[in-house]
C-alpha beads as a LAMMPS data file, in Angstrom:
LAMMPS data file: protein, C-alpha beads

212 atoms
211 bonds

1 atom types
1 bond types

-500.0 500.0 xlo xhi
-500.0 500.0 ylo yhi
-500.0 500.0 zlo zhi

Masses

1 110.0

Atoms # bond

1 1 1 -81.974 -362.973 -416.968
2 1 1 -81.258 -359.447 -416.369
3 1 1 -80.656 -358.414 -412.650
4 1 1 -83.369 -356.252 -410.612
5 1 1 -81.484 -353.168 -410.940
6 1 1 -81.454 -353.398 -414.775
7 1 1 -85.235 -353.646 -415.036
8 1 1 -86.020 -350.180 -414.143
9 1 1 -84.225 -346.505 -415.009
10 1 1 -84.958 -344.030 -412.329
11 1 1 -86.811 -341.080 -413.319
12 1 1 -87.948 -338.032 -411.425
13 1 1 -91.665 -338.096 -409.713
14 1 1 -94.141 -335.974 -411.447
15 1 1 -96.183 -335.318 -408.220
16 1 1 -93.529 -334.303 -405.755
17 1 1 -90.496 -332.028 -405.348
18 1 1 -89.434 -330.777 -401.976
19 1 1 -88.468 -326.961 -401.130
20 1 1 -87.827 -325.062 -397.921
21 1 1 -90.056 -322.239 -397.457
22 1 1 -90.726 -319.644 -394.463
23 1 1 -94.592 -318.993 -394.211
24 1 1 -94.257 -317.028 -390.866
25 1 1 -92.818 -313.736 -391.674
26 1 1 -94.220 -310.907 -389.593
27 1 1 -92.659 -307.509 -391.294
28 1 1 -96.341 -306.413 -392.677
29 1 1 -97.775 -306.663 -389.041
30 1 1 -94.753 -305.165 -387.296
31 1 1 -93.689 -302.321 -390.033
32 1 1 -97.089 -301.425 -391.730
33 1 1 -96.520 -300.457 -395.296
34 1 1 -97.423 -296.708 -396.525
35 1 1 -97.903 -295.921 -400.014
36 1 1 -96.305 -292.817 -401.351
37 1 1 -96.406 -291.087 -404.487
38 1 1 -92.489 -290.065 -404.686
39 1 1 -89.412 -291.408 -403.797
40 1 1 -88.344 -288.503 -401.677
41 1 1 -90.520 -286.180 -399.683
42 1 1 -91.378 -284.693 -396.263
43 1 1 -93.763 -285.750 -393.759
44 1 1 -95.096 -283.330 -390.740
45 1 1 -94.057 -284.152 -387.148
46 1 1 -96.090 -282.310 -384.330
47 1 1 -94.319 -281.003 -381.139
48 1 1 -95.155 -282.607 -377.460
49 1 1 -96.715 -279.172 -376.610
50 1 1 -100.247 -281.096 -376.266
51 1 1 -98.930 -282.916 -373.368
52 1 1 -98.082 -279.861 -371.159
53 1 1 -100.671 -278.408 -368.991
54 1 1 -101.473 -274.941 -369.281
55 1 1 -103.090 -272.338 -367.065
56 1 1 -106.621 -272.209 -368.096
57 1 1 -108.379 -270.178 -365.664
58 1 1 -109.515 -267.022 -366.856
59 1 1 -110.561 -263.980 -364.840
60 1 1 -113.536 -261.929 -365.395
61 1 1 -113.007 -259.484 -368.394
62 1 1 -109.769 -260.871 -369.130
63 1 1 -108.478 -262.576 -372.396
64 1 1 -107.870 -266.533 -372.451
65 1 1 -104.430 -267.623 -372.351
66 1 1 -103.161 -268.767 -375.743
67 1 1 -101.983 -272.477 -376.112
68 1 1 -100.748 -273.362 -379.492
69 1 1 -98.453 -275.919 -381.069
70 1 1 -95.689 -276.063 -383.434
71 1 1 -95.169 -278.543 -386.589
72 1 1 -91.574 -279.685 -387.854
73 1 1 -90.845 -281.781 -390.955
74 1 1 -88.760 -284.663 -391.470
75 1 1 -87.564 -286.260 -394.798
76 1 1 -87.752 -289.696 -396.246
77 1 1 -86.358 -291.420 -399.228
78 1 1 -87.251 -294.713 -400.625
79 1 1 -84.994 -297.308 -402.246
80 1 1 -86.025 -299.574 -405.180
81 1 1 -85.257 -303.219 -404.653
82 1 1 -85.460 -305.962 -407.387
83 1 1 -84.251 -309.255 -408.448
84 1 1 -84.652 -311.176 -411.711
85 1 1 -83.976 -314.576 -413.099
86 1 1 -83.820 -315.799 -416.749
87 1 1 -86.337 -318.411 -417.807
88 1 1 -85.834 -319.667 -421.290
89 1 1 -88.098 -321.254 -423.899
90 1 1 -85.546 -324.044 -423.848
91 1 1 -85.682 -324.624 -419.971
92 1 1 -89.642 -324.712 -420.451
93 1 1 -89.578 -327.181 -422.937
94 1 1 -87.043 -329.391 -421.510
95 1 1 -88.344 -329.473 -417.733
96 1 1 -89.401 -332.663 -416.471
97 1 1 -92.863 -333.103 -415.229
98 1 1 -92.639 -332.061 -411.759
99 1 1 -90.930 -328.919 -412.637
100 1 1 -92.416 -325.256 -413.550
101 1 1 -89.113 -323.038 -414.205
102 1 1 -91.474 -320.002 -414.452
103 1 1 -93.294 -320.625 -411.197
104 1 1 -90.229 -321.855 -409.441
105 1 1 -88.191 -318.756 -410.857
106 1 1 -90.989 -316.625 -409.361
107 1 1 -91.268 -318.199 -405.974
108 1 1 -87.433 -318.082 -405.504
109 1 1 -87.117 -314.270 -405.937
110 1 1 -90.155 -313.486 -403.902
111 1 1 -88.888 -315.617 -401.017
112 1 1 -85.937 -313.765 -401.352
113 1 1 -87.524 -310.454 -401.313
114 1 1 -89.613 -311.214 -398.765
115 1 1 -86.631 -312.510 -396.610
116 1 1 -85.086 -309.233 -397.132
117 1 1 -88.032 -307.138 -396.034
118 1 1 -87.908 -309.429 -392.800
119 1 1 -84.588 -308.376 -392.188
120 1 1 -84.853 -304.768 -393.123
121 1 1 -87.816 -304.777 -390.692
122 1 1 -86.169 -306.082 -387.811
123 1 1 -83.087 -303.685 -388.353
124 1 1 -85.515 -300.927 -388.367
125 1 1 -87.317 -301.826 -385.303
126 1 1 -84.050 -302.375 -383.130
127 1 1 -82.311 -299.384 -384.294
128 1 1 -80.862 -297.535 -381.354
129 1 1 -82.994 -294.388 -382.439
130 1 1 -86.223 -296.643 -382.124
131 1 1 -85.502 -299.137 -379.495
132 1 1 -82.875 -297.251 -377.051
133 1 1 -84.376 -299.042 -374.073
134 1 1 -83.295 -302.559 -374.621
135 1 1 -83.236 -304.940 -371.975
136 1 1 -81.274 -308.032 -371.713
137 1 1 -81.989 -310.674 -369.080
138 1 1 -79.235 -312.867 -367.750
139 1 1 -78.421 -315.596 -365.670
140 1 1 -81.506 -316.634 -363.036
141 1 1 -83.535 -313.961 -364.717
142 1 1 -83.778 -315.488 -368.030
143 1 1 -87.243 -316.726 -368.853
144 1 1 -85.901 -320.378 -369.574
145 1 1 -84.768 -320.432 -366.180
146 1 1 -88.230 -321.584 -364.850
147 1 1 -87.965 -321.592 -361.096
148 1 1 -86.521 -318.100 -360.750
149 1 1 -87.602 -315.763 -363.614
150 1 1 -90.430 -313.351 -363.502
151 1 1 -91.582 -312.974 -367.136
152 1 1 -94.952 -311.366 -366.053
153 1 1 -93.085 -308.491 -363.759
154 1 1 -90.577 -308.092 -366.703
155 1 1 -93.499 -307.675 -369.226
156 1 1 -95.306 -305.153 -366.922
157 1 1 -91.950 -303.132 -366.340
158 1 1 -91.578 -303.145 -370.088
159 1 1 -94.975 -301.689 -370.610
160 1 1 -94.535 -299.190 -367.792
161 1 1 -91.271 -297.842 -369.585
162 1 1 -93.188 -297.335 -372.914
163 1 1 -96.078 -295.531 -371.118
164 1 1 -93.537 -293.263 -369.505
165 1 1 -91.770 -292.664 -372.501
166 1 1 -94.753 -291.808 -374.788
167 1 1 -97.646 -291.651 -372.753
168 1 1 -99.333 -294.617 -374.781
169 1 1 -100.084 -298.344 -373.249
170 1 1 -98.391 -300.742 -375.369
171 1 1 -100.801 -303.227 -377.134
172 1 1 -98.451 -305.495 -378.958
173 1 1 -95.701 -307.792 -378.016
174 1 1 -93.603 -309.805 -380.697
175 1 1 -91.975 -313.275 -379.472
176 1 1 -89.625 -315.377 -381.202
177 1 1 -90.187 -319.109 -380.918
178 1 1 -87.420 -319.507 -378.165
179 1 1 -88.932 -317.119 -376.028
180 1 1 -92.396 -318.525 -376.320
181 1 1 -91.317 -321.982 -375.761
182 1 1 -89.602 -320.788 -372.633
183 1 1 -93.030 -318.967 -371.496
184 1 1 -94.807 -322.023 -371.943
185 1 1 -92.778 -323.999 -369.501
186 1 1 -92.174 -321.274 -367.120
187 1 1 -93.266 -321.656 -363.672
188 1 1 -94.548 -318.346 -362.970
189 1 1 -96.916 -318.295 -366.066
190 1 1 -97.908 -321.796 -365.222
191 1 1 -98.791 -320.863 -361.613
192 1 1 -100.919 -317.971 -362.913
193 1 1 -103.073 -320.008 -365.220
194 1 1 -103.162 -323.399 -363.347
195 1 1 -107.038 -322.680 -362.780
196 1 1 -107.871 -321.605 -366.161
197 1 1 -110.066 -324.261 -368.322
198 1 1 -107.009 -325.862 -370.161
199 1 1 -103.989 -325.006 -368.140
200 1 1 -102.150 -324.972 -371.130
201 1 1 -100.285 -321.748 -371.972
202 1 1 -101.397 -320.250 -375.544
203 1 1 -101.044 -316.911 -377.284
204 1 1 -104.552 -315.909 -375.902
205 1 1 -103.476 -316.830 -372.283
206 1 1 -100.143 -315.137 -372.654
207 1 1 -102.035 -311.701 -373.858
208 1 1 -104.538 -311.986 -371.177
209 1 1 -101.786 -312.362 -368.548
210 1 1 -99.955 -309.429 -369.872
211 1 1 -102.704 -307.106 -370.746
212 1 1 -101.474 -306.864 -374.509

Bonds

1 1 1 2
2 1 2 3
3 1 3 4
4 1 4 5
5 1 5 6
6 1 6 7
7 1 7 8
8 1 8 9
9 1 9 10
10 1 10 11
11 1 11 12
12 1 12 13
13 1 13 14
14 1 14 15
15 1 15 16
16 1 16 17
17 1 17 18
18 1 18 19
19 1 19 20
20 1 20 21
21 1 21 22
22 1 22 23
23 1 23 24
24 1 24 25
25 1 25 26
26 1 26 27
27 1 27 28
28 1 28 29
29 1 29 30
30 1 30 31
31 1 31 32
32 1 32 33
33 1 33 34
34 1 34 35
35 1 35 36
36 1 36 37
37 1 37 38
38 1 38 39
39 1 39 40
40 1 40 41
41 1 41 42
42 1 42 43
43 1 43 44
44 1 44 45
45 1 45 46
46 1 46 47
47 1 47 48
48 1 48 49
49 1 49 50
50 1 50 51
51 1 51 52
52 1 52 53
53 1 53 54
54 1 54 55
55 1 55 56
56 1 56 57
57 1 57 58
58 1 58 59
59 1 59 60
60 1 60 61
61 1 61 62
62 1 62 63
63 1 63 64
64 1 64 65
65 1 65 66
66 1 66 67
67 1 67 68
68 1 68 69
69 1 69 70
70 1 70 71
71 1 71 72
72 1 72 73
73 1 73 74
74 1 74 75
75 1 75 76
76 1 76 77
77 1 77 78
78 1 78 79
79 1 79 80
80 1 80 81
81 1 81 82
82 1 82 83
83 1 83 84
84 1 84 85
85 1 85 86
86 1 86 87
87 1 87 88
88 1 88 89
89 1 89 90
90 1 90 91
91 1 91 92
92 1 92 93
93 1 93 94
94 1 94 95
95 1 95 96
96 1 96 97
97 1 97 98
98 1 98 99
99 1 99 100
100 1 100 101
101 1 101 102
102 1 102 103
103 1 103 104
104 1 104 105
105 1 105 106
106 1 106 107
107 1 107 108
108 1 108 109
109 1 109 110
110 1 110 111
111 1 111 112
112 1 112 113
113 1 113 114
114 1 114 115
115 1 115 116
116 1 116 117
117 1 117 118
118 1 118 119
119 1 119 120
120 1 120 121
121 1 121 122
122 1 122 123
123 1 123 124
124 1 124 125
125 1 125 126
126 1 126 127
127 1 127 128
128 1 128 129
129 1 129 130
130 1 130 131
131 1 131 132
132 1 132 133
133 1 133 134
134 1 134 135
135 1 135 136
136 1 136 137
137 1 137 138
138 1 138 139
139 1 139 140
140 1 140 141
141 1 141 142
142 1 142 143
143 1 143 144
144 1 144 145
145 1 145 146
146 1 146 147
147 1 147 148
148 1 148 149
149 1 149 150
150 1 150 151
151 1 151 152
152 1 152 153
153 1 153 154
154 1 154 155
155 1 155 156
156 1 156 157
157 1 157 158
158 1 158 159
159 1 159 160
160 1 160 161
161 1 161 162
162 1 162 163
163 1 163 164
164 1 164 165
165 1 165 166
166 1 166 167
167 1 167 168
168 1 168 169
169 1 169 170
170 1 170 171
171 1 171 172
172 1 172 173
173 1 173 174
174 1 174 175
175 1 175 176
176 1 176 177
177 1 177 178
178 1 178 179
179 1 179 180
180 1 180 181
181 1 181 182
182 1 182 183
183 1 183 184
184 1 184 185
185 1 185 186
186 1 186 187
187 1 187 188
188 1 188 189
189 1 189 190
190 1 190 191
191 1 191 192
192 1 192 193
193 1 193 194
194 1 194 195
195 1 195 196
196 1 196 197
197 1 197 198
198 1 198 199
199 1 199 200
200 1 200 201
201 1 201 202
202 1 202 203
203 1 203 204
204 1 204 205
205 1 205 206
206 1 206 207
207 1 207 208
208 1 208 209
209 1 209 210
210 1 210 211
211 1 211 212
């Protein structure tokens, strides 16, 4: 009589395979794509003369004061990015039922390209030229210190900094998972929403509290 292990030869499942993915990339939201015709070109930039108050009172029979503006230009260049994989007819013919080499190769390449875009987008946003007013909270000011930190005040101060530098009120904030988790348990946030319908910190409630 054969033993139990000799009655069955292990095979791969045809309806199940496991693969890690990251479905929550945000680069297209944070760094919108602009379509261009050429790999290198220029784009126009306006000066800030429109922010300056001009004397516009005109005396009788006098000419109006002139108020003009200047244009400048800057260069851009794009780089081509590409990855490839090889799927042979023999691979397609010999693949087990749960595997689709062409689709698997495509998904793998798209995942890698998407991840690269995410990393490059973060590098662009946090480059010194674009993000010179970086603030790092430490000690009792960290949002994870529930009883002492003041995230509402911190966000309001950051919004004021943006407004004073470019004249526009910020309307978007990007939070990492750890920051969002800290805010969900922060005493100042919980106290601010304790009389809401659910009393639970959500993205919409954080948005309403911060004005973003």
